MDTraj code that builds the backbone (N, CA, C; nanometers):
import mdtraj as md
import numpy as np

residues = "MET SER ASN ASP LEU SER THR ILE ALA LYS ASN VAL LYS LYS TYR ARG ASN LYS LEU GLY ILE SER GLN ASP ARG LEU SER LYS LEU ALA GLY VAL THR LEU HIS THR LEU THR LYS ILE GLU THR GLY ALA THR PRO ASP PRO ARG ILE GLU THR LEU LYS LYS ILE ALA LYS GLY ARG LYS VAL PHE GLN GLY GLU GLY ASN PHE SER PHE ALA LYS ASN ASN VAL SER SER LEU HIS LEU CYS".split()
xyz = np.array([
    [2.7786, -1.9355, -6.6735],
    [2.7562, -2.0752, -6.7018],
    [2.8392, -2.1646, -6.6106],
    [2.9617, -2.1263, -6.5790],
    [3.0435, -2.2087, -6.4909],
    [2.9811, -2.2193, -6.3519],
    [2.9086, -2.1164, -6.3084],
    [2.8398, -2.1213, -6.1805],
    [2.7344, -2.2311, -6.1811],
    [2.6591, -2.2441, -6.2921],
    [2.5593, -2.3499, -6.3030],
    [2.6252, -2.4870, -6.2975],
    [2.7362, -2.5021, -6.3670],
    [2.8049, -2.6305, -6.3676],
    [2.8592, -2.6643, -6.2298],
    [2.9106, -2.5664, -6.1592],
    [2.9601, -2.5960, -6.0256],
    [2.8444, -2.6343, -5.9335],
    [2.7258, -2.5803, -5.9593],
    [2.6079, -2.6190, -5.8829],
    [2.5736, -2.7646, -5.9085],
    [2.5823, -2.8069, -6.0336],
    [2.5582, -2.9471, -6.0663],
    [2.6600, -3.0340, -5.9943],
    [2.7859, -2.9972, -6.0053],
    [2.8926, -3.0751, -5.9416],
    [2.8703, -3.0837, -5.7909],
    [2.8399, -2.9697, -5.7291],
    [2.8170, -2.9673, -5.5842],
    [2.6981, -3.0540, -5.5450],
    [2.5892, -3.0454, -5.6223],
    [2.4695, -3.1216, -5.5876],
    [2.4889, -3.2713, -5.6044],
    [2.5545, -3.3135, -5.7102],
    [2.5796, -3.4565, -5.7280],
    [2.6601, -3.5093, -5.6096],
    [2.7661, -3.4378, -5.5761],
    [2.8513, -3.4810, -5.4648],
    [2.7771, -3.4729, -5.3315],
    [2.7026, -3.3653, -5.3097],
    [2.6297, -3.3462, -5.1844],
    [2.5315, -3.4605, -5.1605],
    [2.4527, -3.4945, -5.2618],
    [2.3530, -3.5988, -5.2422],
    [2.4158, -3.7377, -5.2348],
    [2.5269, -3.7587, -5.3033],
    [2.5967, -3.8864, -5.2907],
    [2.6505, -3.9008, -5.1485],
    [2.7119, -3.7953, -5.0985],
    [2.7638, -3.7988, -4.9610],
    [2.6519, -3.8132, -4.8593],
    [2.5395, -3.7483, -4.8855],
    [2.4242, -3.7585, -4.7952],
    [2.3756, -3.9029, -4.7854],
    [2.3852, -3.9759, -4.8960],
    [2.3468, -4.1169, -4.8961],
    [2.4539, -4.2048, -4.8321],
    [2.5746, -4.1500, -4.8196],
    [2.6837, -4.2251, -4.7598],
    [2.7390, -4.3334, -4.8508],
    [2.7353, -4.3099, -4.9812],
    [2.7887, -4.4084, -5.0744],
    [2.9077, -4.3505, -5.1499],
    [2.9912, -4.4379, -5.1981],
    [3.1110, -4.3967, -5.2705],
    [3.0771, -4.3596, -5.4145],
    [3.1714, -4.2928, -5.4778],
    [3.1559, -4.2636, -5.6200],
    [3.1458, -4.3937, -5.6986],
    [3.2250, -4.4911, -5.6602],
    [3.2224, -4.6194, -5.7299],
    [3.0844, -4.6847, -5.7212],
    [3.0272, -4.6847, -5.6013],
    [2.8946, -4.7458, -5.5819],
    [2.7880, -4.6729, -5.6628],
    [2.7873, -4.5400, -5.6579],
    [2.6879, -4.4644, -5.7338],
    [2.7076, -4.4843, -5.8831],
    [2.8305, -4.4870, -5.9285],
    [2.8536, -4.5055, -6.0717],
    [2.7986, -4.6402, -6.1180],
    [2.8142, -4.7430, -6.0356],
    [2.7606, -4.8754, -6.0708],
    [2.6084, -4.8760, -6.0679],
    [2.5491, -4.8141, -5.9674],
    [2.4032, -4.8057, -5.9603],
    [2.3450, -4.7268, -6.0772],
    [2.4187, -4.6250, -6.1191],
    [2.3706, -4.5367, -6.2253],
    [2.4024, -4.5892, -6.3647],
    [2.4949, -4.6816, -6.3745],
    [2.5334, -4.7314, -6.5057],
    [2.6203, -4.6332, -6.5836],
    [2.7004, -4.5554, -6.5094],
    [2.7969, -4.4653, -6.5727],
    [2.9354, -4.5037, -6.5215],
    [3.0369, -4.4653, -6.5952],
    [3.1714, -4.4998, -6.5500],
    [3.2104, -4.4143, -6.4296],
    [3.2987, -4.4694, -6.3485],
    [3.3516, -4.3963, -6.2340],
    [3.4199, -4.2679, -6.2823],
    [3.4907, -4.2781, -6.3933],
    [3.5594, -4.1627, -6.4510],
    [3.4598, -4.0513, -6.4838],
    [3.3470, -4.0866, -6.5422],
    [3.2445, -3.9874, -6.5767],
    [3.1896, -3.9201, -6.4525],
    [3.1556, -3.9990, -6.3521],
    [3.1008, -3.9421, -6.2286],
    [3.2029, -3.8512, -6.1608],
    [3.3269, -3.8936, -6.1569],
    [3.4326, -3.8122, -6.0963],
    [3.4476, -3.6792, -6.1693],
    [3.4456, -3.6836, -6.3023],
    [3.4588, -3.5605, -6.3806],
    [3.3408, -3.4663, -6.3561],
    [3.2213, -3.5213, -6.3413],
    [3.1042, -3.4368, -6.3144],
    [3.1167, -3.3735, -6.1764],
    [3.1508, -3.4541, -6.0760],
    [3.1606, -3.4018, -5.9389],
    [3.2690, -3.2958, -5.9225],
    [3.3745, -3.3060, -5.9991],
    [3.4826, -3.2082, -5.9872],
    [3.4634, -3.0883, -6.0791],
    [3.3615, -3.0933, -6.1627],
    [3.3365, -2.9847, -6.2567],
    [3.4244, -2.9915, -6.3798],
    [3.4984, -3.1014, -6.3963],
    [3.5861, -3.1160, -6.5120],
    [3.5082, -3.1407, -6.6408],
    [3.3871, -3.1890, -6.6295],
    [3.3014, -3.2046, -6.7468],
    [3.2280, -3.0734, -6.7661],
    [3.2575, -3.0034, -6.8738],
    [3.2024, -2.8687, -6.8911],
    [3.0506, -2.8655, -6.9099],
    [2.9938, -2.9706, -6.9665],
    [2.8502, -2.9715, -6.9944],
    [2.7998, -3.1151, -6.9896],
    [2.7711, -3.1668, -6.8703],
    [2.7268, -3.3062, -6.8606],
    [2.6001, -3.3292, -6.9427],
    [2.5950, -3.4428, -7.0071],
    [2.4774, -3.4767, -7.0880],
    [2.3572, -3.5023, -6.9978],
    [2.2423, -3.4619, -7.0459],
    [2.1171, -3.4845, -6.9725],
    [2.0993, -3.6332, -6.9430],
    [2.1283, -3.7169, -7.0408],
    [2.1115, -3.8608, -7.0224],
    [2.1973, -3.9131, -6.9074],
    [2.3179, -3.8601, -6.8960],
    [2.4074, -3.9020, -6.7878],
    [2.3536, -3.8573, -6.6525],
    [2.3059, -3.7335, -6.6454],
    [2.2505, -3.6835, -6.5194],
    [2.1232, -3.7586, -6.4807],
    [2.0446, -3.7982, -6.5791],
    [1.9252, -3.8787, -6.5507],
    [1.9653, -4.0144, -6.4927],
    [2.0702, -4.0738, -6.5480],
    [2.1183, -4.2021, -6.4948],
    [2.1635, -4.1879, -6.3507],
    [2.2342, -4.0789, -6.3213],
    [2.2809, -4.0564, -6.1842],
    [2.1617, -4.0391, -6.0906],
    [2.0625, -3.9634, -6.1334],
    [1.9412, -3.9453, -6.0522],
    [1.8716, -4.0793, -6.0312],
    [1.8665, -4.1599, -6.1357],
    [1.8032, -4.2914, -6.1249],
    [1.8838, -4.3821, -6.0315],
    [2.0156, -4.3737, -6.0368],
    [2.1000, -4.4519, -5.9460],
    [2.0750, -4.4166, -5.8014],
    [2.0564, -4.2874, -5.7751],
    [2.0216, -4.2438, -5.6398],
    [1.8871, -4.3006, -5.6003],
    [1.7939, -4.2986, -5.6941],
    [1.6587, -4.3493, -5.6669],
    [1.6647, -4.4972, -5.6314],
    [1.7438, -4.5729, -5.7046],
    [1.7581, -4.7155, -5.6761],
    [1.8128, -4.7354, -5.5349],
    [1.9101, -4.6546, -5.4960],
    [1.9720, -4.6704, -5.3646],
    [1.8805, -4.6291, -5.2510],
    [1.8135, -4.5163, -5.2643],
    [1.7369, -4.4633, -5.1526],
    [1.5868, -4.4845, -5.1633],
    [1.5412, -4.5423, -5.2735],
    [1.3994, -4.5683, -5.2893],
    [1.3201, -4.4500, -5.3403],
    [1.3864, -4.3415, -5.3714],
    [1.3203, -4.2239, -5.4278],
    [1.4248, -4.1376, -5.4940],
    [1.3815, -4.0430, -5.5731],
    [1.4759, -3.9519, -5.6362],
    [1.4125, -3.8821, -5.7534],
    [1.4490, -3.7619, -5.7737],
    [1.3961, -3.6830, -5.8832],
    [1.5075, -3.5968, -5.9384],
    [1.4858, -3.5483, -6.0560],
    [1.5731, -3.4456, -6.1081],
    [1.4825, -3.3386, -6.1642],
    [1.5283, -3.2166, -6.1619],
    [1.4471, -3.1078, -6.2141],
    [1.5333, -3.0141, -6.2955],
    [1.4698, -2.9433, -6.3852],
    [1.5395, -2.8493, -6.4701],
    [1.5007, -2.7088, -6.4278],
    [1.5969, -2.6331, -6.3800],
    [1.5715, -2.4938, -6.3449],
    [1.5746, -2.4117, -6.4728],
    [1.4764, -2.3297, -6.4923],
    [1.4673, -2.2415, -6.6084],
    [1.4676, -2.3175, -6.7402],
    [1.4297, -2.4475, -6.7385],
    [1.4265, -2.5289, -6.8595],
    [1.5557, -2.5191, -6.9390],
    [1.6675, -2.5128, -6.8695],
    [1.7958, -2.4948, -6.9344],
    [1.8878, -2.6076, -6.8925],
    [1.9443, -2.6759, -6.9900],
    [2.0324, -2.7890, -6.9629],
    [2.1473, -2.7478, -6.8720],
    [2.2008, -2.6299, -6.8908],
    [2.3172, -2.5901, -6.8115],
    [2.2814, -2.5618, -6.6666],
    [2.1539, -2.5546, -6.6346],
    [2.1164, -2.5279, -6.4958],
    [2.0410, -2.6440, -6.4341],
    [2.0748, -2.7652, -6.4771],
    [2.0151, -2.8840, -6.4201],
    [2.0589, -2.8979, -6.2760],
    [1.9644, -2.9236, -6.1888],
    [1.9954, -2.9412, -6.0475],
    [1.9375, -3.0744, -6.0029],
    [2.0184, -3.1590, -5.9464],
    [1.9671, -3.2817, -5.8886],
    [1.9067, -3.2473, -5.7541],
    [1.7926, -3.3039, -5.7266],
    [1.7285, -3.2742, -5.5973],
    [1.6816, -3.4011, -5.5320],
])
top = md.Topology()
chain = top.add_chain()
for i, resn in enumerate(residues, 1):
    res = top.add_residue(resn, chain, resSeq=i)
    for name in ("N", "CA", "C"):
        top.add_atom(name, md.element.get_by_symbol(name[0]), res)
traj = md.Trajectory(xyz[None], top)
């Protein structure tokens, strides 16, 4: 399970960096606190809520004009932002 969570953390950070925006900017676009986004990116949040990950995906969509999220194996713990 920790491998899945680290995948979430890596993907959130990877796509944020790919967009070239700060954690602060993405947190504001997504409507989540900077603290929450930081905890997700570092893997400190053991099980991020689906609603929070949807907000982050939506924040990316607002910034780049597109964005999706998908569920691998229909399992919350294996959510991957794409």
